[in-house]
C-alpha distance (Angstrom), angle and dihedral (degrees) to the residues before:
residue distance angle dihedral
M1 . . .
D2 3.79 . .
I3 3.77 123.3 .
T4 3.78 115.6 -150.8
L5 3.84 134.5 178.8
V6 3.75 126.2 -141.3
Q7 3.79 130.0 177.7
G8 3.75 107.1 -144.6
D9 3.78 148.7 69.3
I10 3.77 115.9 -35.1
T11 3.83 92.1 -153.7
E12 3.84 89.7 65.6
Q13 3.78 96.0 53.6
R14 3.85 115.7 120.5
V15 3.78 97.2 -144.8
D16 3.72 138.1 122.7
A17 3.78 95.4 -106.3
V18 3.71 135.9 13.2
V19 3.85 117.7 -158.2
N20 3.80 115.2 -134.8
A21 3.78 119.9 -150.9
A22 3.81 88.7 -139.1
N23 3.77 133.3 -179.5
S24 3.73 117.9 -120.0
S25 3.87 94.6 -102.5
L26 3.87 89.2 63.6
M27 3.79 86.8 -145.9
G28 3.84 98.5 114.6
G29 3.76 128.9 -96.9
G30 3.82 139.2 170.9
G31 3.76 133.2 -38.7
V32 3.74 117.1 15.8
D33 3.83 93.5 -9.4
G34 3.83 91.7 56.3
A35 3.73 93.0 44.6
I36 3.83 92.0 52.0
H37 3.79 93.5 47.3
R38 3.84 90.5 49.3
A39 3.80 94.3 46.3
G40 3.77 95.1 43.5
G41 3.72 96.0 45.6
P42 3.81 131.5 -150.0
E43 3.81 94.5 -35.9
I44 3.77 91.1 75.3
L45 3.82 93.5 49.3
R46 3.80 90.4 46.3
E47 3.84 91.1 55.9
C48 3.84 91.9 43.4
R49 3.83 89.4 53.9
R50 3.82 88.4 50.1
L51 3.85 89.4 53.1
R52 3.78 90.0 49.5
D53 3.79 90.7 49.4
T54 3.80 93.7 48.5
S55 3.80 125.5 18.4
H56 3.89 100.1 8.9
P57 3.75 109.2 37.7
D58 3.87 91.2 151.5
G59 3.81 92.5 45.9
L60 3.77 130.5 -103.4
P61 3.89 113.9 -53.9
A62 3.73 120.3 -125.3
G63 3.87 110.9 -89.7
D64 3.83 94.7 26.9
A65 3.79 129.8 102.2
V66 3.82 140.2 -153.7
A67 3.82 133.0 178.9
T68 3.77 134.2 -128.1
T69 3.74 135.7 167.9
A70 3.80 116.9 -73.6
G71 3.75 90.6 -132.1
R72 3.79 111.2 -161.3
M73 3.80 95.8 -5.5
P74 3.84 117.9 106.6
A75 3.88 89.4 -112.7
T76 3.73 123.6 86.1
W77 3.80 100.2 -135.8
V78 3.78 141.5 20.5
I79 3.72 114.9 -143.9
H80 3.88 106.9 -157.8
T81 3.76 117.9 -152.1
V82 3.80 129.8 175.2
G83 3.72 114.1 -138.9
P84 3.81 123.3 -158.0
V85 3.81 121.7 -104.2
Y86 3.75 108.5 -112.1
S87 3.78 118.2 -103.7
A88 3.80 124.4 -173.5
S89 3.85 88.8 -160.2
E90 3.84 99.2 48.3
D91 3.78 127.0 47.4
R92 3.81 106.3 -128.9
S93 3.76 96.1 162.6
S94 3.77 93.7 115.0
T95 3.82 89.7 58.1
L96 3.78 89.8 51.3
A97 3.84 91.2 49.0
S98 3.82 88.3 49.3
C99 3.86 88.6 58.8
Y100 3.81 89.7 61.8
R101 3.80 95.2 40.2
R102 3.82 94.3 48.4
S103 3.82 93.1 43.9
L104 3.83 89.8 53.0
E105 3.81 90.0 47.3
V106 3.81 90.2 53.1
A107 3.80 88.8 45.2
E108 3.82 88.5 54.8
E109 3.79 90.5 49.4
L110 3.78 88.0 54.4
N111 3.85 91.8 47.8
A112 3.79 87.7 -123.2
A113 3.78 115.9 174.6
V114 3.81 100.2 -169.5
V115 3.82 124.3 32.7
A116 3.80 125.9 -174.9
F117 3.85 118.3 -152.3
P118 3.78 130.3 -169.3
A119 3.87 121.1 -149.6
V120 3.86 93.6 -81.9
S121 3.85 113.4 -142.3
A122 3.84 92.2 1.2
G123 3.84 95.4 106.4
V124 3.77 124.6 49.7
Y125 3.82 90.8 -9.1
G126 3.86 87.9 68.0
W127 3.81 102.4 -130.9
P128 3.78 110.0 158.6
M129 3.80 107.8 -106.6
D130 3.82 98.7 -128.8
S131 3.76 92.2 49.7
A132 3.87 91.7 45.6
A133 3.81 90.9 51.2
D134 3.80 92.3 48.4
I135 3.79 92.6 50.4
A136 3.85 91.9 45.1
V137 3.77 94.9 50.3
R138 3.83 95.5 42.3
S139 3.82 91.4 47.6
T140 3.79 91.6 50.1
L141 3.77 94.0 47.0
A142 3.83 89.8 49.5
F143 3.77 94.3 51.2
S144 3.77 113.0 121.6
P145 3.81 115.7 -167.2
A146 3.75 115.2 -129.8
S147 3.80 94.1 -141.1
S148 3.80 140.4 3.2
N149 3.76 98.1 -35.3
T150 3.81 125.9 -145.5
L151 3.82 91.9 -169.9
S152 3.80 107.8 121.2
E153 3.76 104.3 158.6
V154 3.81 137.9 31.1
R155 3.83 109.5 -167.5
F156 3.76 120.5 -165.8
V157 3.75 107.4 -152.7
L158 3.77 109.5 -160.3
F159 3.78 122.1 -169.9
S160 3.78 98.1 -157.1
R161 3.82 134.8 47.9
D162 3.83 89.3 -125.3
A163 3.84 91.0 56.0
Y164 3.80 92.0 46.1
E165 3.83 90.3 51.8
A166 3.79 92.4 48.2
F167 3.86 91.4 52.7
A168 3.90 89.6 45.1
R169 3.85 88.8 54.4
A170 3.91 90.4 47.4
L171 3.87 88.7 54.3
E172 3.79 94.3 50.4
P173 3.86 110.6 111.1
T174 3.80 89.2 -130.0
S175 3.83 91.5 61.3
G176 3.85 87.8 94.2
P177 3.80 138.8 -108.5
A178 3.75 120.2 -46.8
S179 3.76 113.0 -101.6
C-alpha cells in the first residue's frame, strides 16, 4: 500500500473513498465536515439521517467510522470518522489512531482501492499538527487488512502547507520506529 501526500481540497479527489473528519451527530459542521457535506450535497445528509434513525441513534462515537455515499463529489463513498478533541491533560491518541484504523477497515469492507484522509482532529478539535501527522502515518503503516485487501493507496490530502510539511516529516524514515 502506497502512502501519498497532496496539498489541496479533499472534496475534489477522484478516489474510491474520502474520509470525513465528522462530528458525532453526523449532520455536518465546520471545517472538512462542512466542506464535504456542501460538496456532496443532500444525498450525504440523507444517508447520515438514516444512520441516526437506525444503527447510530446516539451518534457516532469518537474513534469509530461509517460509510455513506459521496453524493456529488468525484469519490464513490464518504467514510465518516469522529476524532477526539485534543486534551493536554488526557492522552486520547489511541482514539485518534482508532479513527484511521476503523476508516481503513470500512474502506476494506467497501473494497476501496484509494482512500483520501484529512488530518483528523487537527482543525477545530485542536490536535497539534505534528502529533496528528505522526499518529496518522503510524496508524496507517500499522494497518493489517483482515482479508485479501484491494487497498493500494492511502492519500493524505492536506489543506495547508504547514499540514503538508508535518505529514512529510512524519513519513521521513528518520521519524523513528512505530510504537
